[in-house]
py3Dmol code that shows the C-alpha trace and the ligand (Angstrom):
import py3Dmol

protein = """\
ATOM      1  CA  UNK A   1     -76.852  -9.052  22.547  1.00  0.00           C
ATOM      2  CA  UNK A   2     -77.256  -8.166  26.216  1.00  0.00           C
ATOM      3  CA  UNK A   3     -77.406 -11.701  27.633  1.00  0.00           C
ATOM      4  CA  UNK A   4     -75.237 -14.715  26.894  1.00  0.00           C
ATOM      5  CA  UNK A   5     -75.496 -18.153  28.415  1.00  0.00           C
ATOM      6  CA  UNK A   6     -72.292 -18.527  30.429  1.00  0.00           C
ATOM      7  CA  UNK A   7     -72.174 -21.749  32.492  1.00  0.00           C
ATOM      8  CA  UNK A   8     -74.194 -24.529  34.026  1.00  0.00           C
ATOM      9  CA  UNK A   9     -73.625 -27.255  36.592  1.00  0.00           C
ATOM     10  CA  UNK A  10     -73.401 -30.809  35.240  1.00  0.00           C
ATOM     11  CA  UNK A  11     -74.028 -33.481  37.863  1.00  0.00           C
ATOM     12  CA  UNK A  12     -71.932 -36.640  37.600  1.00  0.00           C
ATOM     13  CA  UNK A  13     -71.047 -39.658  39.726  1.00  0.00           C
ATOM     14  CA  UNK A  14     -67.393 -39.025  38.791  1.00  0.00           C
ATOM     15  CA  UNK A  15     -66.948 -35.468  37.576  1.00  0.00           C
ATOM     16  CA  UNK A  16     -63.444 -36.032  36.240  1.00  0.00           C
ATOM     17  CA  UNK A  17     -64.404 -39.153  34.264  1.00  0.00           C
ATOM     18  CA  UNK A  18     -67.542 -37.542  32.863  1.00  0.00           C
ATOM     19  CA  UNK A  19     -65.766 -34.337  31.877  1.00  0.00           C
ATOM     20  CA  UNK A  20     -63.067 -36.395  30.197  1.00  0.00           C
ATOM     21  CA  UNK A  21     -65.684 -38.482  28.381  1.00  0.00           C
ATOM     22  CA  UNK A  22     -67.208 -35.292  26.979  1.00  0.00           C
ATOM     23  CA  UNK A  23     -63.938 -33.703  25.877  1.00  0.00           C
ATOM     24  CA  UNK A  24     -62.772 -36.965  24.305  1.00  0.00           C
ATOM     25  CA  UNK A  25     -66.005 -37.537  22.405  1.00  0.00           C
ATOM     26  CA  UNK A  26     -66.407 -33.936  21.247  1.00  0.00           C
ATOM     27  CA  UNK A  27     -62.728 -33.212  20.649  1.00  0.00           C
ATOM     28  CA  UNK A  28     -62.666 -30.306  23.094  1.00  0.00           C
ATOM     29  CA  UNK A  29     -59.633 -29.079  25.096  1.00  0.00           C
ATOM     30  CA  UNK A  30     -58.737 -30.931  28.285  1.00  0.00           C
ATOM     31  CA  UNK A  31     -60.954 -30.233  31.288  1.00  0.00           C
ATOM     32  CA  UNK A  32     -59.857 -27.616  33.810  1.00  0.00           C
ATOM     33  CA  UNK A  33     -60.807 -27.084  37.425  1.00  0.00           C
ATOM     34  CA  UNK A  34     -62.513 -24.291  39.318  1.00  0.00           C
ATOM     35  CA  UNK A  35     -63.148 -24.847  43.005  1.00  0.00           C
ATOM     36  CA  UNK A  36     -64.975 -28.168  43.330  1.00  0.00           C
ATOM     37  CA  UNK A  37     -65.830 -28.234  39.617  1.00  0.00           C
ATOM     38  CA  UNK A  38     -64.189 -29.965  36.690  1.00  0.00           C
ATOM     39  CA  UNK A  39     -64.795 -27.553  33.836  1.00  0.00           C
ATOM     40  CA  UNK A  40     -65.259 -28.063  30.118  1.00  0.00           C
ATOM     41  CA  UNK A  41     -65.204 -24.969  27.941  1.00  0.00           C
ATOM     42  CA  UNK A  42     -67.058 -24.986  24.620  1.00  0.00           C
ATOM     43  CA  UNK A  43     -66.009 -22.890  21.631  1.00  0.00           C
ATOM     44  CA  UNK A  44     -68.655 -20.236  22.256  1.00  0.00           C
ATOM     45  CA  UNK A  45     -67.439 -19.626  25.803  1.00  0.00           C
ATOM     46  CA  UNK A  46     -69.972 -21.678  27.758  1.00  0.00           C
ATOM     47  CA  UNK A  47     -68.453 -23.506  30.721  1.00  0.00           C
ATOM     48  CA  UNK A  48     -69.904 -26.886  31.663  1.00  0.00           C
ATOM     49  CA  UNK A  49     -69.063 -27.289  35.332  1.00  0.00           C
ATOM     50  CA  UNK A  50     -69.026 -30.937  36.372  1.00  0.00           C
ATOM     51  CA  UNK A  51     -69.531 -31.714  40.037  1.00  0.00           C
ATOM     52  CA  UNK A  52     -69.445 -35.013  41.914  1.00  0.00           C
ATOM     53  CA  UNK A  53     -72.992 -35.844  42.899  1.00  0.00           C
ATOM     54  CA  UNK A  54     -73.844 -38.784  45.127  1.00  0.00           C
ATOM     55  CA  UNK A  55     -77.192 -40.456  44.722  1.00  0.00           C
ATOM     56  CA  UNK A  56     -79.539 -40.492  41.787  1.00  0.00           C
ATOM     57  CA  UNK A  57     -78.708 -38.157  38.942  1.00  0.00           C
ATOM     58  CA  UNK A  58     -81.594 -36.746  36.950  1.00  0.00           C
ATOM     59  CA  UNK A  59     -80.949 -36.989  33.246  1.00  0.00           C
ATOM     60  CA  UNK A  60     -80.624 -33.649  31.478  1.00  0.00           C
ATOM     61  CA  UNK A  61     -80.368 -32.797  27.822  1.00  0.00           C
ATOM     62  CA  UNK A  62     -77.380 -30.968  26.333  1.00  0.00           C
ATOM     63  CA  UNK A  63     -76.979 -30.179  22.630  1.00  0.00           C
ATOM     64  CA  UNK A  64     -73.798 -29.215  20.808  1.00  0.00           C
ATOM     65  CA  UNK A  65     -73.519 -27.458  17.465  1.00  0.00           C
ATOM     66  CA  UNK A  66     -70.584 -28.545  15.308  1.00  0.00           C
ATOM     67  CA  UNK A  67     -69.284 -28.254  11.770  1.00  0.00           C
ATOM     68  CA  UNK A  68     -69.860 -31.104   9.332  1.00  0.00           C
ATOM     69  CA  UNK A  69     -66.199 -32.102   9.675  1.00  0.00           C
ATOM     70  CA  UNK A  70     -66.386 -32.164  13.459  1.00  0.00           C
ATOM     71  CA  UNK A  71     -69.579 -34.197  13.233  1.00  0.00           C
ATOM     72  CA  UNK A  72     -67.730 -36.793  11.141  1.00  0.00           C
ATOM     73  CA  UNK A  73     -65.030 -37.066  13.825  1.00  0.00           C
ATOM     74  CA  UNK A  74     -67.482 -37.169  16.729  1.00  0.00           C
ATOM     75  CA  UNK A  75     -69.740 -39.706  15.049  1.00  0.00           C
ATOM     76  CA  UNK A  76     -66.705 -41.895  14.297  1.00  0.00           C
ATOM     77  CA  UNK A  77     -65.735 -41.807  17.993  1.00  0.00           C
ATOM     78  CA  UNK A  78     -69.305 -42.691  19.032  1.00  0.00           C
ATOM     79  CA  UNK A  79     -69.189 -45.747  16.773  1.00  0.00           C
ATOM     80  CA  UNK A  80     -65.611 -46.708  17.746  1.00  0.00           C
ATOM     81  CA  UNK A  81     -66.704 -46.819  21.373  1.00  0.00           C
ATOM     82  CA  UNK A  82     -69.730 -48.880  20.544  1.00  0.00           C
ATOM     83  CA  UNK A  83     -72.060 -46.323  22.107  1.00  0.00           C
ATOM     84  CA  UNK A  84     -75.753 -46.580  21.386  1.00  0.00           C
ATOM     85  CA  UNK A  85     -77.068 -43.702  19.329  1.00  0.00           C
ATOM     86  CA  UNK A  86     -80.362 -42.573  17.940  1.00  0.00           C
ATOM     87  CA  UNK A  87     -81.710 -40.231  15.271  1.00  0.00           C
ATOM     88  CA  UNK A  88     -84.490 -38.987  17.529  1.00  0.00           C
ATOM     89  CA  UNK A  89     -85.035 -37.928  21.134  1.00  0.00           C
ATOM     90  CA  UNK A  90     -87.717 -40.595  21.663  1.00  0.00           C
ATOM     91  CA  UNK A  91     -85.097 -43.246  20.806  1.00  0.00           C
ATOM     92  CA  UNK A  92     -87.369 -44.811  18.209  1.00  0.00           C
ATOM     93  CA  UNK A  93     -84.605 -44.814  15.574  1.00  0.00           C
ATOM     94  CA  UNK A  94     -81.564 -46.593  17.048  1.00  0.00           C
ATOM     95  CA  UNK A  95     -78.379 -46.774  14.997  1.00  0.00           C
ATOM     96  CA  UNK A  96     -79.454 -43.886  12.782  1.00  0.00           C
ATOM     97  CA  UNK A  97     -78.818 -40.164  12.507  1.00  0.00           C
ATOM     98  CA  UNK A  98     -81.197 -37.456  11.359  1.00  0.00           C
ATOM     99  CA  UNK A  99     -80.904 -34.851   8.607  1.00  0.00           C
ATOM    100  CA  UNK A 100     -82.990 -32.057  10.029  1.00  0.00           C
ATOM    101  CA  UNK A 101     -82.635 -28.560   8.574  1.00  0.00           C
ATOM    102  CA  UNK A 102     -80.250 -29.786   5.885  1.00  0.00           C
ATOM    103  CA  UNK A 103     -77.633 -30.971   8.378  1.00  0.00           C
ATOM    104  CA  UNK A 104     -77.021 -34.010  10.538  1.00  0.00           C
ATOM    105  CA  UNK A 105     -77.911 -34.828  14.114  1.00  0.00           C
ATOM    106  CA  UNK A 106     -77.409 -37.687  16.552  1.00  0.00           C
ATOM    107  CA  UNK A 107     -78.335 -38.468  20.154  1.00  0.00           C
ATOM    108  CA  UNK A 108     -76.373 -40.548  22.671  1.00  0.00           C
ATOM    109  CA  UNK A 109     -75.885 -40.843  26.429  1.00  0.00           C
ATOM    110  CA  UNK A 110     -72.974 -39.841  28.629  1.00  0.00           C
ATOM    111  CA  UNK A 111     -71.664 -41.871  31.581  1.00  0.00           C
ATOM    112  CA  UNK A 112     -74.488 -40.745  33.864  1.00  0.00           C
ATOM    113  CA  UNK A 113     -77.344 -41.034  31.400  1.00  0.00           C
ATOM    114  CA  UNK A 114     -77.462 -37.391  30.385  1.00  0.00           C
ATOM    115  CA  UNK A 115     -78.928 -37.226  26.895  1.00  0.00           C
ATOM    116  CA  UNK A 116     -76.483 -35.578  24.523  1.00  0.00           C
ATOM    117  CA  UNK A 117     -77.143 -34.329  21.024  1.00  0.00           C
ATOM    118  CA  UNK A 118     -74.756 -33.230  18.314  1.00  0.00           C
ATOM    119  CA  UNK A 119     -76.128 -31.231  15.380  1.00  0.00           C
ATOM    120  CA  UNK A 120     -74.600 -29.453  12.425  1.00  0.00           C
ATOM    121  CA  UNK A 121     -77.489 -27.045  11.874  1.00  0.00           C
ATOM    122  CA  UNK A 122     -79.400 -25.260  14.636  1.00  0.00           C
ATOM    123  CA  UNK A 123     -83.093 -26.013  15.036  1.00  0.00           C
ATOM    124  CA  UNK A 124     -85.116 -23.984  12.578  1.00  0.00           C
ATOM    125  CA  UNK A 125     -82.149 -23.289  10.276  1.00  0.00           C
ATOM    126  CA  UNK A 126     -83.146 -22.628   6.674  1.00  0.00           C
TER     127      UNK A 126
END
"""
ligand_1 = """\
1
LIG
Fe -82.311 -31.056 21.563
"""
view = py3Dmol.view(width=600, height=400)
view.addModel(protein, "pdb")
view.setStyle({"model": 0}, {"cartoon": {"style": "trace"}})
view.addModel(ligand_1, "xyz")
view.setStyle({"model": 1}, {"stick": {}})
view.zoomTo()
view.show()
């Protein structure tokens, strides 16, 4: 595989708080720092580089692939925190999860309104 996705910039009103929110919810290692960024490293080596961003933040979509066991833990934390969640990206099914591709999936928002998704099977999985 000649090309791998390596990192992206994640705009946040408070980069430290938003990075911490993500690591706490997903059960990832503590955030690090690199220059002006607060960094979150996922298991497949992608770095999510949070940066303080004044003004309006455009909502982006980020999806995370987990095991079934990790999904249980993440979904429990979503509910413990009383976060809104949906089974679908159009938010027509609040308080539900989906079972696409024989797995489970859920959508919720982070502190800045980025639209996060956790799935246990990649799109198109058979
Ligand atoms: Fe998605």
